[in-house]
C-alpha positions as CSV (number, residue, x, y, z in Angstrom):
1,M,64.6,132.6,110.1
2,A,67.1,130.0,111.2
3,R,65.8,126.5,111.7
4,K,65.8,125.1,115.2
5,P,66.9,121.5,115.4
6,P,64.4,119.4,117.4
7,Q,67.1,117.9,119.5
8,P,70.0,119.8,121.1
9,L,73.6,119.0,120.9
10,Q,74.8,116.5,123.5
11,Q,76.4,117.8,126.6
12,M,80.1,117.0,127.0
13,L,81.4,115.0,129.8
14,S,83.9,116.3,132.3
15,A,86.7,114.0,133.6
16,D,84.9,113.3,136.9
17,E,81.7,112.3,135.1
18,I,83.1,109.6,132.9
19,V,83.7,106.7,135.4
20,P,80.3,107.2,137.2
21,L,78.6,107.2,133.8
22,I,80.2,103.9,132.8
23,K,79.3,102.4,136.2
24,R,75.7,103.4,135.6
25,F,75.7,101.7,132.2
26,I,77.2,98.6,133.7
27,A,74.6,98.5,136.4
28,E,71.7,99.0,133.9
29,Q,73.0,96.1,131.7
30,S,73.5,93.9,134.7
31,S,70.1,94.7,136.2
32,I,68.1,93.8,133.1
33,R,69.9,90.5,132.8
34,D,69.3,89.7,136.5
35,T,65.6,90.5,136.1
36,L,65.3,88.4,133.0
37,V,66.8,85.4,134.8
38,K,64.7,85.8,137.9
39,T,61.3,86.3,136.1
40,I,61.5,84.2,132.9
41,S,62.1,80.5,132.4
42,P,63.6,79.1,129.2
43,S,60.1,77.7,128.3
44,E,58.7,81.2,128.6
45,A,61.5,82.9,126.7
46,R,60.4,84.9,123.7
47,Y,62.0,87.5,121.5
48,Q,59.7,90.2,123.0
49,N,60.5,89.4,126.7
50,V,64.2,88.5,126.4
51,I,65.9,90.1,123.4
52,V,63.9,93.3,123.3
53,P,64.8,94.3,126.9
54,I,68.5,93.5,126.3
55,Q,68.6,95.6,123.1
56,A,66.5,98.4,124.6
57,V,69.2,99.1,127.3
58,D,71.9,99.2,124.6
59,D,69.8,101.5,122.5
60,A,69.1,103.8,125.4
61,I,72.7,104.3,126.6
62,Q,74.3,104.6,123.2
63,G,74.1,108.4,123.0
64,E,76.0,109.0,126.2
65,A,78.3,106.1,125.4
66,G,79.1,107.8,122.1
67,V,80.5,110.8,123.9
68,Y,82.7,108.5,126.0
69,A,83.9,106.7,122.9
70,M,84.8,110.0,121.2
71,L,86.9,111.0,124.2
72,R,89.0,107.9,123.8
73,Y,90.4,109.4,120.6
74,S,90.1,113.2,121.3
75,G,90.4,113.6,125.1
76,P,91.4,117.2,125.6
77,D,93.6,116.8,128.7
78,E,95.3,114.2,130.8
79,P,92.6,113.9,133.5
80,T,90.0,113.1,130.8
81,R,92.3,110.6,129.2
82,D,93.0,108.9,132.5
83,A,89.3,108.7,133.3
84,V,88.6,107.2,129.9
85,Q,91.3,104.6,130.5
86,E,89.7,103.6,133.8
87,A,86.3,103.5,132.2
88,Q,87.5,101.3,129.4
89,E,88.9,98.8,131.9
90,L,85.6,98.7,133.8
91,W,83.5,98.5,130.5
92,S,85.7,95.7,129.2
93,A,85.5,93.6,132.4
94,A,81.7,94.1,132.6
95,G,81.4,92.9,129.0
96,G,83.3,89.8,129.8
97,E,81.1,89.1,132.9
98,N,78.0,89.5,130.7
99,L,79.3,86.9,128.3
100,K,80.1,84.4,131.0
101,R,76.5,84.2,132.1
102,K,75.2,80.8,131.3
103,D,71.8,81.6,132.7
104,V,71.3,84.5,130.2
105,Y,72.7,82.3,127.3
106,E,70.1,79.6,128.1
107,L,67.3,82.2,127.7
108,V,68.8,83.4,124.4
109,Q,69.2,79.9,123.1
110,A,65.6,79.1,124.1
111,V,64.4,82.1,122.0
112,K,66.5,81.0,119.1
113,D,65.2,77.4,119.3
114,K,61.5,78.6,119.1
115,N,62.2,80.0,115.7
116,E,59.5,82.8,116.0
117,D,58.2,84.6,113.0
118,L,60.2,87.8,113.2
119,G,61.0,90.8,111.0
120,Y,64.3,90.8,109.1
121,E,66.1,93.2,111.5
122,E,64.7,91.4,114.6
123,R,66.0,88.1,113.3
124,K,69.4,89.7,112.8
125,V,69.4,91.1,116.3
126,L,68.6,87.7,117.7
127,E,71.3,86.1,115.6
128,D,73.8,88.7,116.7
129,V,73.1,88.4,120.4
130,W,73.2,84.6,120.2
131,S,76.4,84.6,118.1
132,Q,78.1,86.7,120.8
133,F,77.5,84.0,123.4
134,R,78.5,81.2,121.0
135,R,81.7,83.0,120.1
136,A,82.4,83.2,123.8
137,G,82.3,79.4,124.0
138,H,78.7,78.7,125.1
139,G,77.5,75.5,123.6
140,A,81.1,74.3,123.1
141,L,82.9,74.8,126.4
142,D,82.2,74.1,130.0
143,E,81.9,77.0,132.6
144,E,85.6,76.8,133.6
145,Q,86.7,76.8,130.0
146,I,84.5,79.8,129.3
147,K,86.1,81.6,132.2
148,T,89.5,80.9,130.7
149,Y,88.4,82.0,127.3
150,I,86.9,85.3,128.6
151,G,90.0,85.8,130.7
152,R,92.1,85.7,127.6
153,R,89.7,88.1,125.8
154,E,90.0,90.6,128.7
155,R,93.7,90.4,128.6
156,I,93.6,91.1,124.9
157,E,91.5,94.2,125.6
158,E,94.0,95.3,128.2
159,L,96.9,94.9,125.7
160,K,94.9,96.8,123.1
161,R,94.4,99.7,125.5
162,E,98.2,99.8,126.3
163,F,99.0,99.6,122.6
164,Q,96.6,102.4,121.8
165,N,98.0,104.6,124.6
166,N,101.4,104.2,123.1
167,L,100.1,105.4,119.8
168,S,98.5,108.4,121.4
169,G,101.5,109.2,123.6
170,K,103.9,112.0,123.1
171,G,106.5,111.0,120.5
172,S,110.2,111.6,120.4
173,G,112.3,113.5,117.8
174,L,115.6,113.5,116.0
175,W,118.1,116.3,116.1
176,F,119.7,117.6,112.9
177,E,122.1,120.3,112.0
178,K,120.4,122.9,109.9
179,D,122.8,122.2,107.0
180,D,121.5,118.6,107.1
181,L,118.0,119.8,106.3
182,E,118.9,121.5,103.0
183,G,115.9,121.2,100.6
184,V,113.3,121.2,103.3
185,S,111.0,124.2,103.1
186,P,111.0,127.0,105.8
187,Q,107.2,126.3,106.3
188,E,107.9,122.7,107.3
189,M,110.9,123.7,109.5
190,A,108.8,126.4,111.2
191,R,107.0,123.6,113.1
192,W,110.2,122.2,114.6
193,K,112.0,123.1,117.8
194,E,115.3,124.9,117.3
195,E,118.1,125.0,119.8
196,D,121.8,125.9,119.4
197,G,121.5,125.9,115.7
198,K,120.0,122.4,115.5
199,M,116.4,121.4,114.7
200,C,114.4,118.6,116.4
201,V,112.3,116.8,113.9
202,P,109.4,114.8,115.5
203,L,109.1,111.2,114.6
204,E,105.6,111.8,113.2
205,R,104.2,110.9,109.8
206,G,104.0,114.4,108.3
207,D,107.5,115.3,109.5
208,N,109.0,112.1,108.3
209,E,107.5,112.7,104.9
210,A,108.9,116.2,104.8
211,I,112.4,114.8,105.3
212,Q,112.0,111.9,102.9
213,R,110.6,114.0,100.1
214,Y,112.8,117.1,100.4
215,A,116.0,116.6,102.3
216,K,118.8,116.5,99.7
217,S,121.2,114.6,101.9
218,P,120.8,110.8,101.6
219,E,122.3,110.4,105.0
220,T,119.7,112.7,106.6
221,R,116.9,110.7,104.9
222,K,118.5,107.4,106.0
223,R,118.8,108.6,109.7
224,M,115.2,109.8,109.8
225,Y,113.9,106.6,108.0
226,A,115.8,104.3,110.4
227,A,114.5,106.1,113.5
228,Y,110.9,106.3,112.2
229,D,111.0,102.7,111.1
230,V,111.5,101.4,114.7
231,R,109.4,103.9,116.6
232,L,106.8,102.4,118.9
233,S,108.9,99.2,119.3
234,E,107.3,99.0,122.8
235,N,104.2,97.7,121.0
236,V,106.0,94.7,119.5
237,P,105.7,92.4,122.7
238,L,102.1,93.6,123.2
239,Y,101.2,92.5,119.6
240,K,103.0,89.2,120.1
241,E,101.0,88.4,123.2
242,M,97.8,89.4,121.5
243,I,98.3,87.1,118.5
244,I,99.1,84.1,120.8
245,L,96.0,84.7,122.9
246,R,93.8,85.1,119.9
247,D,95.1,81.9,118.4
248,E,94.6,80.0,121.6
249,N,91.0,81.1,121.9
250,A,90.2,80.4,118.3
251,R,91.5,76.8,118.6
252,M,89.7,76.4,121.9
253,L,86.4,76.9,119.9
254,G,87.4,74.5,117.2
255,Y,88.6,76.8,114.6
256,K,91.8,76.2,112.6
257,N,93.4,79.5,113.7
258,H,92.4,83.0,114.5
259,A,92.0,84.0,110.8
260,D,89.5,81.1,110.4
261,F,87.6,82.4,113.5
262,R,87.6,86.0,112.3
263,I,86.4,85.4,108.7
264,R,83.0,84.3,110.1
265,E,82.4,88.0,110.8
266,R,83.5,89.2,107.3
267,T,81.8,89.6,104.0
268,A,84.5,87.6,102.3
269,P,83.5,83.9,102.2
270,S,86.8,82.3,103.5
271,T,90.4,82.9,104.3
272,E,91.3,81.0,101.1
273,W,89.2,83.5,99.1
274,V,91.1,86.4,100.7
275,D,94.4,84.8,100.1
276,E,93.6,84.1,96.5
277,F,92.4,87.6,96.0
278,L,95.6,89.1,97.4
279,E,97.8,86.7,95.4
280,K,95.9,87.7,92.2
281,L,96.5,91.4,93.0
282,I,100.2,90.8,93.7
283,K,100.6,88.8,90.5
284,D,98.9,91.5,88.4
285,L,100.6,94.4,90.1
286,M,104.2,93.1,90.2
287,P,105.1,93.7,86.5
288,K,103.8,97.3,86.7
289,G,105.5,97.8,90.1
290,K,108.8,96.7,88.7
291,K,108.5,99.2,85.8
292,E,107.8,101.9,88.3
293,I,110.9,101.0,90.3
294,E,113.0,101.0,87.2
295,R,111.8,104.5,86.4
296,L,112.8,105.6,89.9
297,E,116.2,104.0,89.5
298,A,116.7,105.8,86.2
299,K,115.8,109.1,87.8
300,K,118.3,108.4,90.6
301,R,121.1,107.5,88.1
302,S,120.5,110.7,86.1
303,H,120.3,112.8,89.3
304,L,123.5,111.5,90.8
305,A,125.3,111.0,87.4
306,V,126.3,107.4,88.3
307,E,126.2,104.2,86.2
308,E,124.6,101.8,88.6
309,T,122.3,102.3,91.5
310,E,119.3,101.0,93.3
311,I,116.3,102.5,95.1
312,L,116.7,102.2,98.9
313,P,113.8,102.8,101.2
314,W,114.9,106.3,102.0
315,D,115.2,107.1,98.3
316,Y,111.6,106.2,97.4
317,Q,109.8,109.4,98.3
318,Y,112.6,111.7,97.3
319,Y,112.8,110.4,93.7
320,T,109.1,110.1,93.5
321,R,109.0,113.9,94.2
322,L,111.6,114.5,91.5
323,L,109.4,112.6,89.0
324,E,106.4,114.7,90.1
325,E,108.4,117.9,89.5
326,E,109.4,116.6,86.1
327,A,105.7,116.4,85.4
328,N,105.3,120.0,86.8
329,V,103.1,118.9,89.8
330,E,103.5,121.9,92.1
331,H,102.4,120.6,95.4
332,E,103.3,123.7,97.4
333,L,101.3,126.0,95.1
334,I,98.4,123.6,95.0
335,S,98.4,123.6,98.8
336,E,97.9,127.4,98.8
337,Y,94.5,126.7,97.1
338,S,93.5,124.2,99.8
339,P,92.9,126.1,103.1
340,L,91.7,123.4,105.4
341,R,88.4,124.8,106.6
342,H,87.4,126.1,103.2
343,T,88.1,122.8,101.6
344,L,86.0,120.9,104.2
345,S,83.2,123.4,103.6
346,S,83.5,122.9,99.8
347,M,83.2,119.1,100.3
348,L,80.0,119.6,102.3
349,G,78.8,121.7,99.3
350,L,79.4,118.8,97.0
351,F,77.2,116.5,99.2
352,N,74.6,119.1,99.3
353,Q,74.3,118.8,95.6
354,F,74.8,115.0,95.4
355,L,72.6,113.9,98.3
356,G,70.4,116.9,98.9
357,L,71.8,117.4,102.4
358,E,72.0,120.9,103.8
359,F,74.8,121.7,106.3
360,V,74.0,124.7,108.5
361,P,76.7,126.0,110.9
362,V,75.6,125.9,114.5
363,P,75.8,129.4,116.1
364,E,78.6,129.8,118.7
365,E,76.2,130.6,121.5
366,D,74.6,127.1,121.0
367,L,78.1,125.4,121.4
368,V,78.7,126.5,125.0
369,G,79.4,123.4,127.1
370,K,78.9,121.2,124.1
371,L,82.5,120.9,122.8
372,W,85.6,119.1,124.2
373,A,88.2,121.4,122.8
374,E,88.8,124.6,120.8
375,N,88.7,124.9,117.0
376,I,85.8,122.4,116.5
377,E,83.1,123.2,113.9
378,V,79.6,121.9,114.1
379,W,76.8,121.8,111.5
380,S,73.2,120.8,111.8
381,V,72.2,118.6,108.8
382,W,68.9,118.8,107.1
383,E,67.1,117.0,104.2
384,G,67.1,119.4,101.2
385,R,65.0,117.6,98.6
386,G,62.4,114.9,98.1
387,E,59.5,113.8,100.3
388,R,61.6,114.4,103.4
389,N,62.6,118.0,102.5
390,G,63.1,120.0,105.6
391,E,63.5,117.1,108.0
392,F,66.3,117.2,110.5
393,V,69.0,114.6,109.9
394,G,71.5,115.2,112.7
395,Y,74.8,117.0,113.6
396,L,78.2,116.8,112.1
397,Y,81.3,117.8,114.1
398,A,84.7,118.5,112.6
399,D,87.7,118.3,114.9
400,I,90.4,118.6,112.3
401,I,93.2,120.6,113.9
402,W,96.1,118.7,115.4
403,R,96.8,118.9,119.1
404,E,98.9,117.0,121.6
405,G,97.2,113.9,123.1
406,K,94.9,113.1,120.2
407,Y,94.9,109.8,118.4
408,R,97.5,110.0,115.7
409,G,95.6,109.4,112.5
410,N,92.3,110.2,110.8
411,C,89.1,108.7,112.1
412,N,85.3,109.1,112.4
413,V,83.4,108.5,115.6
414,N,79.7,108.2,115.8
415,L,78.2,110.1,118.8
416,Q,74.6,109.3,118.4
417,C,72.9,106.5,116.4
418,V,69.5,106.6,114.9
419,S,67.2,104.3,116.9
420,Y,63.6,103.4,116.2
421,F,63.5,106.4,113.8
422,E,63.1,108.8,116.7
423,I,66.6,110.0,117.5
424,T,68.7,111.7,114.8
425,S,72.3,111.0,114.2
426,E,75.5,112.7,115.2
427,G,78.9,112.0,113.6
428,I,82.4,113.5,114.2
429,L,85.0,113.9,111.5
430,T,88.5,114.0,113.0
431,S,92.0,114.5,111.7
432,H,94.9,114.2,114.0
433,R,97.8,115.0,111.6
434,A,99.9,118.1,112.0
435,T,98.9,120.6,109.3
436,P,101.2,123.2,107.8
437,K,100.5,126.9,108.6
438,R,101.1,130.2,107.0
439,M,100.3,133.2,109.3
440,G,98.5,130.8,111.6
441,F,96.4,129.4,108.8
442,E,96.0,125.6,108.3
443,F,96.2,123.9,104.9
444,I,95.8,120.5,103.5
445,P,99.4,119.3,103.5
446,P,101.4,119.6,100.3
447,R,101.9,116.2,98.6
448,S,98.5,115.2,100.0
449,S,95.0,115.6,98.6
450,C,91.5,116.1,100.0
451,A,91.1,112.3,99.8
452,P,91.8,111.4,103.4
453,S,89.3,114.1,104.6
454,N,86.7,113.0,102.1
455,H,87.3,109.4,103.2
456,Q,86.5,110.3,106.9
457,L,83.6,112.5,105.7
458,G,82.3,109.4,103.9
459,H,82.2,107.5,107.2
460,A,80.3,110.4,108.9
461,L,77.8,110.6,106.1
462,H,77.2,106.8,106.4
463,D,76.4,107.4,110.0
464,L,74.2,110.4,109.3
465,I,72.2,108.9,106.5
466,C,71.7,105.4,107.9
467,R,68.3,104.5,109.3
468,T,68.0,101.3,111.4
469,K,65.7,100.2,114.2
470,H,68.6,99.3,116.5
471,T,71.9,101.0,117.3
472,R,73.9,97.8,117.0
473,F,73.4,97.9,113.2
474,H,73.7,101.6,112.7
475,G,75.9,103.3,110.1
476,T,79.5,102.0,110.1
477,R,78.8,99.2,112.5
478,V,79.0,96.8,109.6
479,K,81.4,94.0,108.8
480,P,84.9,95.6,108.7
481,D,85.7,94.5,105.1
482,F,82.6,96.3,103.9
483,G,82.8,99.3,106.2
484,E,85.6,101.0,104.4
485,A,84.0,100.6,101.0
486,P,81.6,103.6,101.0
487,S,84.3,106.0,102.2
488,T,86.9,104.6,99.9
489,M,84.6,105.2,96.9
490,L,84.2,108.9,97.8
491,E,88.0,109.4,97.4
492,N,87.3,109.3,93.6
493,W,85.8,112.8,93.7
494,C,89.1,114.2,95.0
495,W,90.7,113.2,91.7
496,M,88.1,114.8,89.4
497,P,89.5,118.1,87.8
498,D,86.1,119.9,87.8
499,E,85.5,119.2,91.5
500,L,89.0,120.2,92.5
501,V,88.7,123.5,90.7
502,K,85.3,124.1,92.3
503,M,86.6,123.3,95.8
504,S,89.7,125.5,95.4
505,R,90.2,129.0,96.8
506,H,93.5,130.8,97.4
507,Y,94.0,131.4,101.1
508,T,94.3,135.2,100.5
509,R,90.7,135.2,99.3
510,V,89.4,133.6,102.5
511,D,90.1,136.6,104.8
512,P,91.1,140.2,104.0
513,A,93.8,140.0,106.7
514,Y,95.6,137.2,104.8
515,A,95.3,139.3,101.6
516,A,96.8,142.3,103.3
517,K,99.7,140.2,104.7
518,W,100.3,138.6,101.3
519,K,100.5,142.1,99.6
520,E,102.9,143.3,102.4
521,D,105.2,140.3,101.7
522,H,105.0,140.7,97.9
523,D,105.6,144.4,97.5
524,D,101.9,145.1,97.0
525,A,101.7,142.8,93.9
526,E,98.4,141.6,92.6
527,L,96.8,138.8,94.5
528,P,96.9,135.3,93.1
529,P,93.8,134.1,91.2
530,K,90.9,133.1,93.4
531,K,90.6,129.7,91.8
532,I,93.4,127.3,91.0
533,D,94.7,127.1,87.4
534,E,93.1,124.1,85.6
535,K,96.5,123.1,84.2
536,L,97.8,122.7,87.8
537,V,94.9,120.5,88.6
538,D,95.2,118.4,85.4
539,R,98.9,117.7,86.2
540,L,98.0,116.7,89.8
541,V,95.3,114.3,88.6
542,E,97.7,112.8,86.0
543,S,100.2,112.2,88.8
544,R,97.8,109.9,90.6
545,S,98.9,107.1,88.3
546,L,102.6,107.7,89.3
547,N,103.8,104.7,91.3
548,R,100.2,103.6,91.8
549,A,101.1,99.9,91.6
550,L,103.8,100.3,94.2
551,W,101.4,102.1,96.4
552,F,98.9,99.2,96.3
553,L,101.7,96.7,96.8
554,R,102.8,98.6,100.0
555,Q,99.2,98.4,101.3
556,I,99.0,94.7,100.4
557,L,102.0,94.2,102.7
558,F,99.9,94.7,105.8
559,A,97.1,92.4,104.5
560,K,99.5,89.6,103.7
561,F,101.3,90.0,107.0
562,D,98.1,89.9,109.0
563,L,96.8,86.8,107.1
564,D,100.1,85.0,107.5
565,V,100.5,85.8,111.2
566,N,97.0,84.6,112.0
567,S,97.0,81.5,109.8
568,Q,99.8,79.6,111.5
569,K,99.5,75.8,111.8
570,S,99.6,75.7,115.6
571,T,99.8,77.9,118.6
572,D,103.4,76.8,119.1
573,A,104.1,78.0,115.6
574,V,102.6,81.4,116.6
575,R,104.9,81.5,119.6
576,E,108.0,80.6,117.6
577,L,107.1,83.0,114.8
578,D,109.6,85.9,114.2
579,E,107.0,88.4,113.1
580,V,109.6,91.2,112.8
581,K,111.5,89.0,110.2
582,L,108.2,88.0,108.5
583,Y,107.2,91.6,108.2
584,N,110.5,92.8,106.8
585,D,110.8,89.9,104.4
586,L,107.3,90.7,103.0
587,K,108.2,94.4,103.0
588,E,111.3,93.8,100.9
589,T,109.4,91.6,98.5
590,L,106.3,93.7,98.0
591,T,107.9,97.2,98.0
592,L,110.7,96.0,95.7
593,T,113.2,97.9,97.8
594,K,116.0,96.4,99.9
595,N,116.4,97.5,103.5
596,P,119.9,96.5,104.7
597,E,118.9,96.6,108.4
598,K,115.5,94.9,108.3
599,R,114.4,96.2,111.7
600,S,111.1,97.8,110.7
601,V,108.2,97.5,113.1
602,G,105.7,99.2,110.9
603,Y,103.0,96.7,111.7
604,V,102.7,98.1,115.3
605,Q,102.7,101.8,114.3
606,S,98.9,102.0,113.7
607,N,95.9,100.2,115.3
608,H,94.6,98.6,112.1
609,L,96.0,95.1,112.9
610,I,94.7,95.1,116.4
611,T,91.2,96.5,115.7
612,L,90.3,94.0,112.9
613,Y,90.8,96.4,109.9
614,D,93.2,94.1,108.2
615,A,93.1,92.2,105.0
616,G,89.5,93.4,104.7
617,Y,90.8,96.7,103.3
618,F,91.3,95.1,100.0
619,S,87.8,93.6,99.8
620,A,86.7,97.2,100.5
621,H,88.8,98.6,97.6
622,A,87.2,96.0,95.3
623,F,83.6,96.8,96.5
624,A,84.3,100.6,96.2
625,A,85.6,100.3,92.7
626,D,82.5,98.2,91.8
627,F,80.1,100.8,93.2
628,F,81.8,103.6,91.3
629,E,82.2,101.9,88.0
630,S,78.6,100.5,88.0
631,N,76.8,103.6,89.3
632,F,78.9,106.8,88.9
633,A,81.5,106.4,86.2
634,K,79.2,107.8,83.4
635,D,78.0,110.8,85.5
636,P,79.5,111.3,88.9
637,R,76.9,114.1,89.7
638,D,73.8,112.3,88.6
639,P,71.2,112.8,91.4
640,E,69.4,109.6,90.6
641,A,72.6,107.6,90.9
642,W,73.3,109.2,94.3
643,D,69.7,108.4,95.4
644,R,70.2,104.8,94.3
645,Y,73.4,104.6,96.2
646,R,72.0,106.3,99.3
647,H,69.0,104.0,99.5
648,G,70.7,100.9,98.1
649,I,73.9,101.0,100.2
650,L,74.2,103.7,102.8
651,Q,70.8,103.6,104.6
652,Y,70.9,99.9,105.6
653,G,73.9,100.0,107.9
654,A,74.2,96.3,109.0
655,S,70.4,95.8,109.3
656,K,70.7,93.6,106.2
657,Q,73.4,91.2,105.2
658,E,76.1,93.3,103.4
659,M,76.5,90.8,100.5
660,E,72.8,90.7,100.0
661,F,72.3,94.4,99.5
662,M,75.5,94.8,97.5
663,T,74.2,92.1,95.1
664,E,70.8,93.9,94.9
665,F,72.5,97.2,94.2
666,L,74.9,95.8,91.5
667,G,72.6,93.2,90.0
668,R,75.3,90.6,90.8
669,E,77.9,89.7,93.4
670,P,80.8,92.2,93.7
671,G,84.2,91.1,92.4
672,P,87.7,92.4,91.8
673,G,87.3,93.2,88.1
674,A,86.5,96.9,88.6
675,L,89.4,97.4,90.9
676,L,91.8,95.7,88.4
677,R,90.4,97.8,85.6
678,S,90.8,101.0,87.6
679,L,94.5,100.1,87.9
680,G,94.9,99.4,84.2
681,L,95.5,95.7,84.9
682,S,92.4,94.3,83.2
683,K,90.2,95.3,80.3
684,S,87.2,93.0,81.0
């Protein structure tokens, strides 16, 4: 008999319900603050009568707010996206008004001054609420200055929304003659619009990669690279205004710059620590990166039969592919063993074994009115071992098929936090990248791996497993430079040969209709093996080290750029900064490739540098490598190791200080050593 979850799936919001919902949330938050100010004096203020009511409202509305947050990324139609835009503006303005309130701040300050004997998480809630007011200028600025400060913050939020809307908007494309696309597979070209013998290639990541890797014509690759490199240029002035406003606000509060202001909410101890860490990585990676470039140059020379040549930006992916082929890495064939939905199901099977979680598909009849679009899968999640065997954990949604209007990129959104151990969790795994099809069947893209999906699944599991008293500390609501570590660590399992073979299944073995079609197309030949050949997998895993130093140097580019932009000596220096030149100079230095035009605006083509996921990514890589090396390297399937990790890292969320529980888990503070060893750059 099927188990019945104790809590139903959340009802989805229609477009006309979104704004009224947000207005209700705003009214509830405003009402509780008005009541506190009217009924409690600073001398009477206590944690129980001030902080608890404020937090209780936040906890109560989080579930419905989670649906609204999800629709920001996955809104199914224009009316929904328009309603979300209006709601965001209202919500942002209301948040600013709440932070302006000196009367509420005085109550919170009075509670803090009393230094009550509180539990660990309660002390952290108090510190968090108090810190929000302090970071809005209370205690340092007068009321007019606070209004100015909050006004700038509201403008920053407005700019972020416009920036994000541009990312989600319908992109343009580039027209090519069919002859210009020689080398690109028919499967890739089948996605593109054809007119009068020409093909329109969208300026999207997957399409750009198809051109860069496979188009034989250097001129075709160059044209595509040049157009892709400057897409979303409309975000450049938005970013410029944001960094000026952030710098002004940081200095207004007495910080050296915005980077100094931001580091206070990071696990890393200082901006100097981050800079030294990045410089050490660059120093250690550069010699290996130069050897990798030399190998690419040698491949280009032999391919073109010329004496001297250099790798240009539009050569990099093409000659990387030729090196992969030299090593017999057959991406197209590997992709046939990675049907998207089967691969996701196989990943869930891994975590059933590792964490004892059972994922049960929710019947279609229970999904009516509970989904925001088609092609979304939902599982109920249950404890499968230990003292809590049989307990309901929550729900997992997977919205992994590309559609117009979705956020371009992969992400995870929490729909429902655990609060007071009464409400179970809901997480959504989303992928918004166009996927190749055969016979209408989606695959993990060739030249990719299951790592991006496993990464986002890691975020979803973090949300599902976490157990905190308060929603503000739940799951991935941690310091950004720690938040990417658990999911980054899980990418390791996508490079383990045994796991890849177990997860594989040829698409013809998923559905009889696909098998019949394959036989029809192959003169009734015998179907390919059900599981992938181990030799194919071994060659794929070996290829992970190909140009790995260059890959890391490319990622460091964004971290260094972000740190440099936000560490200027004065606000005037920020105003005068030519960030396009800075970005392109860093890009040329760190990628070891010269771009004659130097017009790239890659720093505004994702939301990472405006949503605070910046230099922290590299702290996260270091933490992830430390977790894996210390706990999983000897036996990646060890149930005891997984239980230690679950209870020592995942379940806390932000209810404890991240550095504190990482130190407890590792037996020491985390450091960069494991990351450097994983890259072959250090032996000790």
